[in-house]
C-alpha positions as CSV (number, residue, x, y, z in Angstrom):
1,M,59.1,77.3,28.3
2,A,58.8,78.7,31.8
3,A,59.1,76.2,34.6
4,T,55.6,77.1,35.9
5,E,54.2,76.2,32.5
6,L,55.6,72.7,32.4
7,A,53.4,69.6,32.8
8,R,55.2,67.8,35.6
9,A,52.9,64.7,35.4
10,V,52.1,63.3,31.9
11,A,50.1,60.3,30.8
12,I,50.2,58.7,27.4
13,I,47.9,56.3,25.6
14,M,50.3,54.5,23.3
15,D,48.1,53.8,20.3
16,G,48.8,52.8,16.7
17,N,51.2,49.8,16.8
18,G,48.9,47.6,14.8
19,R,48.3,50.3,12.1
20,W,52.0,51.1,11.9
21,A,52.7,47.4,11.2
22,E,49.9,47.1,8.7
23,Q,51.1,50.1,6.7
24,R,54.4,48.3,6.3
25,G,53.1,44.9,5.6
26,L,54.5,43.6,8.9
27,P,53.0,41.3,11.6
28,V,51.3,43.2,14.4
29,A,54.0,41.9,16.8
30,E,56.6,44.0,14.9
31,G,54.5,47.1,15.6
32,H,54.5,46.3,19.3
33,R,58.3,45.8,19.2
34,A,58.7,49.1,17.5
35,G,56.5,50.6,20.1
36,T,59.0,49.6,22.8
37,K,61.7,51.7,21.1
38,A,59.3,54.6,21.1
39,L,58.7,54.2,24.8
40,R,62.4,54.4,25.5
41,R,62.8,57.5,23.3
42,T,59.9,59.1,25.0
43,V,61.1,58.4,28.5
44,E,64.5,59.8,27.7
45,G,62.8,62.8,26.2
46,A,60.7,63.2,29.3
47,I,63.8,63.3,31.5
48,D,65.4,65.9,29.3
49,L,62.2,68.0,29.3
50,G,61.9,68.0,33.1
51,V,58.8,65.8,33.4
52,E,58.7,64.1,36.8
53,S,56.0,61.5,36.4
54,L,55.1,59.6,33.2
55,A,52.2,57.1,33.1
56,V,51.8,54.9,30.0
57,Y,48.9,52.6,29.0
58,A,50.7,49.4,28.0
59,F,48.0,46.7,28.3
60,S,44.3,47.2,29.2
61,T,42.0,44.8,30.9
62,E,40.1,44.6,27.6
63,N,43.2,43.7,25.6
64,W,42.9,40.1,26.8
65,S,40.1,39.8,24.2
66,R,42.6,40.1,21.4
67,P,43.7,37.1,19.3
68,V,45.6,34.5,21.5
69,D,48.7,34.7,19.3
70,E,48.8,38.5,19.7
71,V,48.4,38.4,23.5
72,E,51.2,35.7,23.7
73,D,53.4,37.9,21.6
74,L,52.7,40.9,23.8
75,M,53.6,39.0,27.0
76,E,56.9,38.0,25.4
77,I,57.5,41.6,24.2
78,F,56.8,43.0,27.7
79,G,59.3,40.6,29.2
80,D,61.9,41.5,26.5
81,T,61.3,45.2,27.2
82,I,61.9,44.8,30.9
83,V,65.2,42.9,30.2
84,R,66.5,45.0,27.3
85,E,65.1,48.5,27.4
86,L,64.2,49.4,30.9
87,P,67.5,48.6,32.7
88,D,69.3,51.4,30.7
89,L,66.5,53.8,31.8
90,A,66.9,52.7,35.4
91,K,70.6,53.7,35.2
92,E,69.4,57.2,34.2
93,G,67.4,57.4,37.5
94,V,64.0,56.2,36.4
95,R,61.9,54.5,39.0
96,V,59.5,51.9,37.4
97,R,56.2,50.9,39.0
98,F,53.4,48.8,37.5
99,V,49.8,49.7,37.9
100,G,47.0,47.2,37.4
101,R,46.1,43.6,38.2
102,R,48.9,41.1,38.7
103,D,47.1,37.8,39.1
104,R,46.8,37.2,35.3
105,A,50.3,37.9,34.2
106,P,52.5,34.9,33.4
107,A,54.7,33.9,36.4
108,E,58.0,34.7,34.7
109,L,56.7,38.2,33.6
110,L,55.4,38.9,37.1
111,A,58.8,38.0,38.6
112,Q,60.5,40.4,36.1
113,M,58.1,43.2,37.0
114,E,58.6,42.8,40.7
115,S,62.4,42.6,40.3
116,L,62.5,45.8,38.3
117,E,60.4,47.6,40.8
118,A,62.7,46.5,43.6
119,E,65.8,47.4,41.7
120,T,64.6,51.0,40.9
121,L,63.0,51.7,44.3
122,D,65.5,54.4,45.2
123,N,65.6,56.2,41.9
124,G,64.1,59.6,41.8
125,R,64.8,61.3,38.5
126,L,61.6,60.2,36.8
127,R,58.7,58.0,38.0
128,L,57.5,55.8,35.2
129,W,54.1,54.1,35.8
130,I,53.4,51.3,33.4
131,C,49.7,50.4,33.4
132,F,49.5,46.7,32.7
133,D,46.3,44.7,32.8
134,Y,44.7,48.0,33.9
135,G,41.2,49.4,33.6
136,G,39.9,52.6,35.1
137,R,36.5,51.3,36.0
138,A,38.0,48.1,37.5
139,E,40.3,50.3,39.6
140,L,37.3,52.3,41.0
141,V,35.3,49.2,41.7
142,E,38.2,47.7,43.6
143,A,38.6,50.9,45.6
144,V,34.9,51.0,46.5
145,R,34.9,47.3,47.5
146,A,37.9,48.0,49.8
147,I,36.2,51.0,51.4
148,V,33.0,49.0,52.0
149,A,35.0,46.1,53.5
150,E,36.5,48.4,56.0
151,G,33.1,49.4,57.2
152,V,33.6,53.1,56.5
153,D,30.6,55.3,57.3
154,P,29.1,56.7,54.1
155,D,29.4,60.2,55.5
156,D,33.2,59.8,55.8
157,V,33.7,58.9,52.1
158,D,35.4,61.8,50.3
159,D,37.8,62.4,47.5
160,E,40.9,61.8,49.7
161,L,39.6,58.4,50.9
162,V,38.8,57.2,47.4
163,A,42.2,58.4,46.1
164,A,43.9,56.6,49.0
165,H,42.4,53.3,47.9
166,L,43.5,53.5,44.3
167,Q,46.0,50.9,43.0
168,Q,48.9,53.4,43.2
169,P,47.9,56.2,45.6
170,D,51.3,57.8,45.1
171,M,50.8,58.4,41.4
172,P,50.2,62.1,40.8
173,D,47.2,63.2,38.8
174,P,48.4,63.9,35.3
175,D,48.5,67.5,34.2
176,L,48.5,66.3,30.5
177,L,47.2,63.3,28.7
178,V,48.5,62.6,25.2
179,R,47.0,60.0,22.9
180,T,48.7,59.0,19.7
181,S,47.2,57.7,16.4
182,G,44.5,60.3,15.9
183,E,41.9,58.6,18.1
184,Q,40.1,61.0,20.5
185,R,39.0,59.0,23.5
186,I,40.5,58.0,26.8
187,S,39.6,54.3,26.6
188,N,39.0,53.5,30.3
189,F,42.4,55.0,31.3
190,L,43.0,56.6,34.7
191,L,39.3,57.7,34.9
192,W,39.7,59.2,38.4
193,Q,43.2,60.7,37.9
194,L,42.4,62.5,34.6
195,A,39.5,64.5,36.0
196,Y,41.2,67.9,35.3
197,A,44.0,66.9,32.9
198,E,44.5,68.7,29.6
199,L,44.0,66.4,26.6
200,V,46.1,66.4,23.5
201,F,45.4,64.1,20.6
202,V,48.1,63.7,17.9
203,D,47.9,61.8,14.6
204,T,51.4,60.2,15.0
205,L,51.3,56.5,15.4
206,W,53.0,55.4,18.6
207,P,56.0,53.7,17.0
208,D,56.9,57.0,15.3
209,F,56.5,59.0,18.5
210,G,59.5,60.5,20.3
211,A,61.0,63.4,22.3
212,E,60.1,66.0,19.7
213,D,56.4,64.9,19.7
214,L,56.4,65.0,23.5
215,A,57.9,68.5,23.5
216,A,55.2,69.7,21.1
217,A,52.5,68.3,23.3
218,L,54.1,70.1,26.3
219,E,54.1,73.3,24.3
220,T,50.4,72.9,23.5
221,Y,49.7,72.3,27.2
222,A,51.8,75.4,28.1
223,G,49.5,77.6,25.9
224,R,46.4,76.6,27.8
225,R,44.8,78.1,30.9
226,R,43.7,75.5,33.5
227,R,40.7,76.7,35.5
228,F,39.8,73.6,37.5
229,G,36.1,74.6,37.4
230,G,36.8,78.3,38.1
231,R,37.1,81.3,35.8
């Protein structure tokens, strides 16, 4: 694959943990735990494939409506992932940043998130954006509120100003979005940033996803022509 054809910035909707567990007669939490292994494989694959930015949808603002037991399990699994999986990736040069609200995360988990961000601040091999308690519409509403609060003249509002008020303005717009599990929608994920992304939907459930699947998605991307509204 020629370097010019590589998607440098990739986003993934990690879907299918529950179905993966159900197919095996396991609790949903086991599907989420298997999903953390898939995340590690995929990040390592992204490094090898030359991806520079990887954004993953870990927990949406709507996910709080899931059964209480499942949400509690997810909070515990997120903490375990930060402790057990992500440090090894940090040693490989991955910089981790979290995107989304932080006021609803358990105090211990929030401390772990902030610690990992600080520890990986100087890493530059791959930027990993973990979208936690994130919603695309909420992000845009928050940006508009901030702009209004600053008293900006309406005539001065443009794309650059809105982008500067997003939760992580440094996140590059994804070239490619991959969603696993066969579902074909973006589910309120990075609504602003995905404006011109190529979309690839795969049937693989997230816990079975890995470097080979990512490479295949990148090949699909490489075979497309991006026009950005032109011809």
